[in-house]
Structures are given as C-alpha cells and as structure tokens.
KOLSETOR-633750 format. One record per residue (C-alpha): residue number from 1; residue in one letter; chain; x, y, z. Coordinates in Angstrom, 3 decimals. Example, Ala and Ser with C-alpha at 12.3 -4.5 7.8 and 13.67 -1.06 7.14 Angstrom:
<sites>
+-----+------+------+----------+----------+----------+
| pos | code | unit |        u |        v |        w |
+-----+------+------+----------+----------+----------+
|   1 |    A |    A |   12.300 |   -4.500 |    7.800 |
|   2 |    S |    A |   13.670 |   -1.060 |    7.140 |
+-----+------+------+----------+----------+----------+
</sites>
This chain:
<sites>
+-----+------+------+----------+----------+----------+
| pos | code | unit |        u |        v |        w |
+-----+------+------+----------+----------+----------+
|   1 |    M |    A |   58.784 |   97.366 |  120.734 |
|   2 |    F |    A |   61.289 |   98.308 |  118.025 |
|   3 |    S |    A |   64.094 |   96.093 |  116.762 |
|   4 |    A |    A |   67.181 |   96.541 |  114.583 |
|   5 |    R |    A |   65.106 |   95.278 |  111.667 |
|   6 |    S |    A |   62.229 |   97.703 |  112.231 |
|   7 |    L |    A |   64.602 |  100.646 |  112.731 |
|   8 |    F |    A |   66.500 |  100.000 |  109.528 |
|   9 |    Q |    A |   63.251 |   99.443 |  107.648 |
|  10 |    E |    A |   62.048 |  102.821 |  108.879 |
|  11 |    I |    A |   65.271 |  104.453 |  107.663 |
|  12 |    V |    A |   65.057 |  102.758 |  104.248 |
|  13 |    D |    A |   61.397 |  103.676 |  103.760 |
|  14 |    N |    A |   61.961 |  107.418 |  104.205 |
|  15 |    D |    A |   63.794 |  109.242 |  101.396 |
|  16 |    D |    A |   65.500 |  111.771 |  103.664 |
|  17 |    S |    A |   66.817 |  109.242 |  106.189 |
|  18 |    Y |    A |   67.796 |  106.820 |  103.421 |
|  19 |    R |    A |   69.648 |  109.621 |  101.654 |
|  20 |    L |    A |   71.612 |  110.431 |  104.823 |
|  21 |    F |    A |   72.353 |  106.749 |  105.532 |
|  22 |    C |    A |   73.675 |  106.081 |  102.005 |
|  23 |    S |    A |   75.634 |  109.345 |  101.961 |
|  24 |    I |    A |   77.388 |  108.560 |  105.259 |
|  25 |    A |    A |   78.184 |  105.036 |  104.081 |
|  26 |    A |    A |   79.426 |  106.182 |  100.650 |
|  27 |    S |    A |   81.666 |  108.839 |  102.191 |
|  28 |    G |    A |   83.269 |  106.386 |  104.599 |
|  29 |    E |    A |   83.899 |  103.831 |  101.863 |
|  30 |    A |    A |   85.389 |  106.462 |   99.545 |
|  31 |    Q |    A |   87.768 |  107.595 |  102.289 |
|  32 |    G |    A |   88.800 |  103.989 |  102.835 |
|  33 |    G |    A |   89.442 |  103.557 |   99.128 |
|  34 |    W |    A |   91.650 |  106.649 |   99.006 |
|  35 |    E |    A |   93.593 |  105.610 |  102.106 |
|  36 |    N |    A |   94.321 |  102.126 |  100.799 |
|  37 |    G |    A |   95.326 |  103.502 |   97.412 |
|  38 |    R |    A |   97.837 |  105.858 |   99.000 |
|  39 |    I |    A |   99.194 |  103.158 |  101.315 |
|  40 |    A |    A |   99.747 |  100.840 |   98.344 |
|  41 |    A |    A |  101.564 |  103.629 |   96.472 |
|  42 |    L |    A |  103.797 |  104.429 |   99.468 |
|  43 |    M |    A |  104.558 |  100.846 |  100.514 |
|  44 |    P |    A |  108.141 |  100.428 |  101.817 |
|  45 |    A |    A |  110.420 |   98.363 |   99.596 |
|  46 |    S |    A |  110.690 |   95.630 |  102.244 |
|  47 |    M |    A |  106.934 |   95.001 |  102.071 |
|  48 |    R |    A |  106.162 |   95.576 |   98.398 |
|  49 |    E |    A |  104.603 |   92.113 |   98.132 |
|  50 |    L |    A |  101.651 |   93.472 |  100.112 |
|  51 |    A |    A |  100.909 |   96.299 |   97.667 |
|  52 |    P |    A |   98.566 |   94.293 |   95.363 |
|  53 |    K |    A |   96.434 |   93.220 |   98.327 |
|  54 |    V |    A |   96.244 |   96.759 |   99.693 |
|  55 |    T |    A |   95.297 |   97.943 |   96.216 |
|  56 |    R |    A |   92.578 |   95.285 |   96.056 |
|  57 |    H |    A |   91.316 |   96.382 |   99.488 |
|  58 |    G |    A |   91.071 |   99.970 |   98.258 |
|  59 |    A |    A |   89.329 |   98.930 |   95.044 |
|  60 |    D |    A |   86.709 |   97.080 |   97.080 |
|  61 |    E |    A |   86.102 |  100.156 |   99.239 |
|  62 |    D |    A |   85.771 |  102.354 |   96.145 |
|  63 |    K |    A |   83.276 |   99.842 |   94.729 |
|  64 |    H |    A |   81.209 |  100.015 |   97.922 |
|  65 |    G |    A |   81.094 |  103.793 |   97.671 |
|  66 |    R |    A |   79.840 |  103.514 |   94.088 |
|  67 |    I |    A |   77.205 |  101.001 |   95.182 |
|  68 |    F |    A |   75.778 |  103.381 |   97.772 |
|  69 |    H |    A |   75.707 |  106.189 |   95.206 |
|  70 |    A |    A |   73.937 |  103.850 |   92.773 |
|  71 |    L |    A |   71.332 |  103.018 |   95.418 |
|  72 |    L |    A |   70.661 |  106.737 |   95.751 |
|  73 |    R |    A |   70.374 |  107.206 |   91.992 |
|  74 |    K |    A |   67.917 |  104.342 |   91.679 |
|  75 |    R |    A |   65.585 |  106.226 |   93.972 |
|  76 |    G |    A |   66.201 |  109.532 |   92.216 |
|  77 |    L |    A |   68.176 |  110.953 |   95.139 |
|  78 |    T |    A |   71.493 |  112.805 |   95.295 |
|  79 |    P |    A |   74.101 |  112.542 |   98.071 |
|  80 |    T |    A |   73.835 |  114.949 |  100.963 |
|  81 |    G |    A |   76.563 |  116.450 |  103.124 |
|  82 |    V |    A |   77.884 |  114.219 |  105.888 |
|  83 |    P |    A |   77.692 |  115.875 |  109.326 |
|  84 |    G |    A |   81.130 |  116.023 |  110.927 |
|  85 |    E |    A |   79.970 |  114.252 |  114.071 |
|  86 |    T |    A |   78.969 |  111.206 |  111.990 |
|  87 |    D |    A |   82.324 |  110.928 |  110.141 |
|  88 |    Y |    A |   83.724 |  107.728 |  111.689 |
|  89 |    T |    A |   86.992 |  107.782 |  109.720 |
|  90 |    A |    A |   87.800 |  111.431 |  110.453 |
|  91 |    L |    A |   87.020 |  111.033 |  114.159 |
|  92 |    L |    A |   89.292 |  107.998 |  114.429 |
|  93 |    E |    A |   92.090 |  109.945 |  112.739 |
|  94 |    R |    A |   91.534 |  112.783 |  115.208 |
|  95 |    Q |    A |   92.129 |  110.273 |  118.005 |
|  96 |    G |    A |   95.484 |  109.365 |  116.443 |
|  97 |    I |    A |   94.281 |  105.956 |  115.288 |
|  98 |    G |    A |   95.545 |  104.640 |  111.963 |
|  99 |    L |    A |   97.712 |  106.619 |  109.568 |
| 100 |    A |    A |   97.216 |  110.372 |  109.422 |
| 101 |    H |    A |   96.001 |  111.742 |  106.106 |
| 102 |    D |    A |   98.801 |  114.337 |  106.183 |
| 103 |    K |    A |  101.304 |  111.479 |  106.069 |
| 104 |    L |    A |   99.450 |  109.754 |  103.249 |
| 105 |    R |    A |   99.413 |  112.941 |  101.151 |
| 106 |    R |    A |  103.209 |  113.128 |  101.156 |
| 107 |    D |    A |  105.235 |  111.303 |   98.517 |
| 108 |    E |    A |  107.451 |  109.650 |  101.117 |
| 109 |    P |    A |  107.640 |  105.874 |  101.578 |
| 110 |    L |    A |  105.915 |  104.532 |  104.653 |
| 111 |    T |    A |  107.782 |  102.502 |  107.259 |
| 112 |    E |    A |  107.206 |   98.897 |  108.285 |
| 113 |    L |    A |  105.674 |  100.186 |  111.528 |
| 114 |    D |    A |  103.272 |  102.328 |  109.476 |
| 115 |    I |    A |  102.079 |   99.216 |  107.621 |
| 116 |    I |    A |  101.673 |   97.301 |  110.866 |
| 117 |    T |    A |   99.667 |  100.264 |  112.209 |
| 118 |    Y |    A |   97.477 |  100.246 |  109.093 |
| 119 |    L |    A |   96.819 |   96.502 |  109.325 |
| 120 |    A |    A |   96.106 |   96.553 |  113.074 |
| 121 |    H |    A |   93.787 |   99.552 |  112.739 |
| 122 |    S |    A |   92.051 |   97.810 |  109.828 |
| 123 |    R |    A |   91.686 |   94.615 |  111.855 |
| 124 |    V |    A |   89.640 |   96.604 |  114.401 |
| 125 |    T |    A |   87.534 |   98.657 |  111.989 |
| 126 |    E |    A |   86.903 |   95.737 |  109.636 |
| 127 |    Q |    A |   85.578 |   93.744 |  112.609 |
| 128 |    R |    A |   83.042 |   96.509 |  113.171 |
| 129 |    A |    A |   82.132 |   96.618 |  109.482 |
| 130 |    A |    A |   81.810 |   92.855 |  109.224 |
| 131 |    D |    A |   79.626 |   92.688 |  112.359 |
| 132 |    Q |    A |   77.329 |   95.389 |  111.011 |
| 133 |    M |    A |   77.011 |   93.694 |  107.637 |
| 134 |    V |    A |   76.230 |   90.322 |  109.247 |
| 135 |    M |    A |   73.332 |   92.000 |  111.051 |
| 136 |    L |    A |   72.080 |   93.742 |  107.909 |
| 137 |    N |    A |   72.487 |   90.592 |  105.832 |
| 138 |    K |    A |   70.449 |   88.631 |  108.365 |
| 139 |    H |    A |   67.521 |   91.032 |  108.234 |
| 140 |    F |    A |   67.781 |   92.577 |  104.746 |
| 141 |    G |    A |   69.791 |   90.191 |  102.587 |
| 142 |    H |    A |   66.657 |   89.481 |  100.534 |
| 143 |    H |    A |   65.280 |   93.034 |  100.491 |
| 144 |    P |    A |   64.318 |   93.923 |   96.893 |
| 145 |    E |    A |   66.023 |   97.322 |   96.962 |
| 146 |    V |    A |   69.133 |   96.904 |   99.128 |
| 147 |    G |    A |   69.533 |   93.131 |   99.549 |
| 148 |    K |    A |   71.940 |   92.505 |   96.656 |
| 149 |    A |    A |   74.191 |   95.385 |   97.740 |
| 150 |    I |    A |   74.231 |   94.189 |  101.344 |
| 151 |    K |    A |   75.191 |   90.644 |  100.360 |
| 152 |    M |    A |   78.010 |   91.843 |   98.105 |
| 153 |    I |    A |   79.448 |   94.283 |  100.645 |
| 154 |    S |    A |   79.135 |   91.745 |  103.471 |
| 155 |    H |    A |   81.141 |   89.202 |  101.465 |
| 156 |    D |    A |   83.859 |   91.784 |  100.812 |
| 157 |    E |    A |   84.036 |   92.871 |  104.460 |
| 158 |    D |    A |   84.513 |   89.250 |  105.528 |
| 159 |    N |    A |   87.393 |   89.034 |  103.048 |
| 160 |    H |    A |   88.956 |   92.225 |  104.398 |
| 161 |    L |    A |   88.772 |   90.961 |  107.968 |
| 162 |    A |    A |   90.293 |   87.608 |  106.990 |
| 163 |    Y |    A |   93.109 |   89.416 |  105.161 |
| 164 |    C |    A |   93.941 |   91.475 |  108.261 |
| 165 |    H |    A |   94.093 |   88.347 |  110.439 |
| 166 |    E |    A |   96.296 |   86.527 |  107.943 |
| 167 |    E |    A |   98.779 |   89.353 |  107.387 |
| 168 |    L |    A |   99.048 |   90.298 |  111.075 |
| 169 |    L |    A |   99.747 |   86.676 |  112.023 |
| 170 |    R |    A |  102.429 |   86.526 |  109.330 |
| 171 |    L |    A |  104.033 |   89.697 |  110.657 |
| 172 |    A |    A |  103.805 |   88.421 |  114.242 |
| 173 |    R |    A |  105.810 |   85.359 |  113.205 |
| 174 |    L |    A |  108.444 |   87.739 |  111.835 |
| 175 |    G |    A |  108.896 |   89.296 |  115.289 |
| 176 |    H |    A |  106.355 |   92.150 |  115.303 |
| 177 |    G |    A |  103.977 |   90.561 |  117.822 |
| 178 |    R |    A |  104.391 |   93.111 |  120.634 |
| 179 |    A |    A |  103.891 |   96.102 |  118.351 |
| 180 |    I |    A |  100.831 |   94.456 |  116.796 |
| 181 |    Q |    A |   99.202 |   93.769 |  120.167 |
| 182 |    R |    A |   99.942 |   97.285 |  121.434 |
| 183 |    I |    A |   98.430 |   98.931 |  118.356 |
| 184 |    L |    A |   95.435 |   96.562 |  118.350 |
| 185 |    H |    A |   94.634 |   97.414 |  121.961 |
| 186 |    D |    A |   95.051 |  101.173 |  121.452 |
| 187 |    S |    A |   92.899 |  101.052 |  118.302 |
| 188 |    A |    A |   90.121 |   99.012 |  119.904 |
| 189 |    H |    A |   89.850 |  101.219 |  122.985 |
| 190 |    A |    A |   89.649 |  104.346 |  120.830 |
| 191 |    E |    A |   87.284 |  102.759 |  118.289 |
| 192 |    I |    A |   84.591 |  101.803 |  120.803 |
| 193 |    V |    A |   84.413 |  105.421 |  121.988 |
| 194 |    V |    A |   84.242 |  106.798 |  118.445 |
| 195 |    Y |    A |   81.645 |  104.199 |  117.434 |
| 196 |    R |    A |   79.499 |  105.135 |  120.429 |
| 197 |    D |    A |   79.706 |  108.848 |  119.610 |
| 198 |    V |    A |   79.006 |  108.326 |  115.898 |
| 199 |    S |    A |   76.075 |  106.012 |  116.683 |
| 200 |    L |    A |   74.569 |  108.604 |  119.006 |
| 201 |    A |    A |   75.032 |  111.338 |  116.383 |
| 202 |    V |    A |   73.505 |  109.247 |  113.580 |
| 203 |    M |    A |   70.522 |  108.279 |  115.732 |
| 204 |    D |    A |   70.028 |  111.929 |  116.692 |
| 205 |    H |    A |   69.912 |  112.957 |  113.015 |
| 206 |    M |    A |   67.622 |  110.054 |  112.112 |
| 207 |    G |    A |   65.350 |  110.808 |  115.028 |
| 208 |    R |    A |   64.862 |  114.388 |  113.892 |
| 209 |    I |    A |   64.254 |  113.348 |  110.283 |
| 210 |    L |    A |   61.788 |  110.610 |  111.249 |
| 211 |    K |    A |   60.253 |  112.605 |  114.135 |
| 212 |    W |    A |   60.807 |  109.896 |  116.702 |
| 213 |    P |    A |   59.096 |  110.507 |  120.054 |
| 214 |    T |    A |   61.317 |  111.365 |  122.998 |
| 215 |    A |    A |   60.768 |  107.951 |  124.576 |
| 216 |    K |    A |   61.974 |  106.132 |  121.467 |
| 217 |    S |    A |   65.054 |  108.326 |  121.069 |
| 218 |    G |    A |   65.815 |  107.905 |  124.752 |
| 219 |    A |    A |   65.558 |  104.135 |  124.540 |
| 220 |    L |    A |   67.890 |  104.057 |  121.535 |
| 221 |    T |    A |   70.384 |  106.298 |  123.300 |
| 222 |    A |    A |   70.289 |  104.022 |  126.336 |
| 223 |    G |    A |   70.844 |  100.990 |  124.105 |
| 224 |    I |    A |   73.877 |  102.562 |  122.432 |
| 225 |    R |    A |   75.356 |  103.479 |  125.801 |
| 226 |    A |    A |   74.691 |   99.984 |  127.127 |
| 227 |    M |    A |   76.527 |   98.483 |  124.145 |
| 228 |    Y |    A |   79.454 |  100.790 |  124.837 |
| 229 |    G |    A |   79.432 |   99.656 |  128.464 |
| 230 |    Y |    A |   79.588 |   96.030 |  127.368 |
| 231 |    E |    A |   82.414 |   96.744 |  124.936 |
| 232 |    R |    A |   84.348 |   98.733 |  127.503 |
| 233 |    L |    A |   84.073 |   95.914 |  130.061 |
| 234 |    G |    A |   85.354 |   93.244 |  127.697 |
| 235 |    G |    A |   83.535 |   93.203 |  124.382 |
| 236 |    W |    A |   86.501 |   95.021 |  122.832 |
| 237 |    R |    A |   88.544 |   91.830 |  123.100 |
| 238 |    R |    A |   86.869 |   90.348 |  120.012 |
| 239 |    M |    A |   88.567 |   93.123 |  118.032 |
| 240 |    V |    A |   92.122 |   92.291 |  119.074 |
| 241 |    S |    A |   92.301 |   88.492 |  118.917 |
| 242 |    L |    A |   94.073 |   86.940 |  115.936 |
| 243 |    R |    A |   93.353 |   83.562 |  114.386 |
| 244 |    M |    A |   94.109 |   82.027 |  111.032 |
| 245 |    P |    A |   90.996 |   82.579 |  108.883 |
| 246 |    E |    A |   89.174 |   79.891 |  106.948 |
| 247 |    R |    A |   89.403 |   82.126 |  103.878 |
| 248 |    R |    A |   93.086 |   82.006 |  102.911 |
| 249 |    D |    A |   94.629 |   84.686 |  100.692 |
| 250 |    P |    A |   91.216 |   86.412 |  100.420 |
| 251 |    L |    A |   92.610 |   89.466 |   98.598 |
| 252 |    G |    A |   94.969 |   87.552 |   96.353 |
| 253 |    G |    A |   93.105 |   88.270 |   93.105 |
| 254 |    P |    A |   91.613 |   91.231 |   91.270 |
| 255 |    A |    A |   88.714 |   93.127 |   92.799 |
| 256 |    T |    A |   85.276 |   91.864 |   91.851 |
| 257 |    S |    A |   83.074 |   94.210 |   89.864 |
| 258 |    A |    A |   79.512 |   95.239 |   90.512 |
| 259 |    P |    A |   78.099 |   95.978 |   87.026 |
| 260 |    E |    A |   74.498 |   95.916 |   88.261 |
| 261 |    F |    A |   75.307 |   98.963 |   90.397 |
| 262 |    A |    A |   77.190 |  100.907 |   87.733 |
+-----+------+------+----------+----------+----------+
</sites>
C-alpha cells in the first residue's frame, strides 16, 4: 500500500517527476512574489503601514522560488514548462479569487477593500501551503537533498499564515468583519475546487511520467476526490476561522536569506 511518504519519495527519486514538481512549485512561488510586490507598491495611503510586511511576504515567496530552482540546479536539471491545468494561482484568479493581475499591472492605488481581499485570499491559500509543508516536513524534514529547503519554507509559511490571522483580526476590530468573513468563505469554497482539480492534474502528469498502473492512479484519484468531499462537507471551515497567532508580528523584520541555496 502506498502512502504520502512513498509517493513523494517516488517523485523525488525520478529526475523527470522531480523536475516537474520543482518547476510547478517555483512558478507558483514566483507568482506570489510578484503579486505581493505589486500590492506593496500600490498600497492605499490609509494602509501604508502594511507595505513593509507585504514586501517581506513577497520577498519570502521570491526566496522560495529561488530555492526550488537551486534544487533543480544541484541535480543538473533545468526548469520545465508548467502545464496550465496545474497552475494553482492562475486557476484561482480565473475563478475571481484574490486580486486580478490586470489590476496589479496598473499604476493605480488599491482600495482598502482590495487589501482586505488580498489578506483574506492569502489566509485561505497560506493555510493550504502550511498544511502541505507540515506534511512534507514530517516525512522529509531530514531528507539529505530536500530536507533543509522543506524546513525553511515550512517555517516561512507558518509565519505567513500567522500574519494573515493577525492582520485580519486587526481589520475586523476596525469594522471590516462582515467583508472579511464574506471574502474568506467565497475564497475557501473556490479554493477547494481548484485544489482538487490541480491535484488531479498533477497526479495525472506524475502517473504518466512514473508509469503508474491503472489501479494505483485510480486509487489516488479516489483519494483526492474523497478529500474534496470532506472539505466540501465541512473541512473548508479550518480555512476561514481567525484566531490570534502565537507568533506575533511574524513579518515585522527583514526577509531571511537562504545563502546555501543561492
């Protein structure tokens, strides 16, 4: 019987599947870095105090993208094209979740509602990222090739999630509670669908690369659909709750560097 650990080990051990995994991850992180950089640059005057934290968030995402590229280089691999059906960020944008890239490309200040939308959307997607990194850290935190990268990225994702909780609670106290809850719910319901579709697409690509038998691919597909069923029935609620984090002001300083991955 296969497990999350055995599946990821299989992906890491094969150059072609590892190349696709790192390329998808690097692309998503780079998009996140660009988005945060633009949001910081377009911050409305009434919320300028948030700009350094948004900048720090973007710098972390850029760093993660560089880490995944460095992991490829260490194995003598180059990035590969990311299939459209595996592009989590683009598919969320297509669903109208988060801030549209067209808006971020303009040199027009964002509104307070735009920033609330960004933070609520990030609260949902950072929950997904943090959950995934907890799982990878549990099984591969001491892996000689990817362990150090996983630990570093997992720490950053926990900081990002804590930052979203802290800032959304602050904004709720300022009277934005209803808008925050509405956007959180809309984002979570859209995200679980996109995550299901991206997971199915990634597993389909991995299955063809690794020549998985039909029974194995079918079992994985069933597992992904079962997870979606759980999230649709109530699992999504973990993505919309807000609580004051133990890590306070987690993005209050400069971004940490990763010289070993340069």
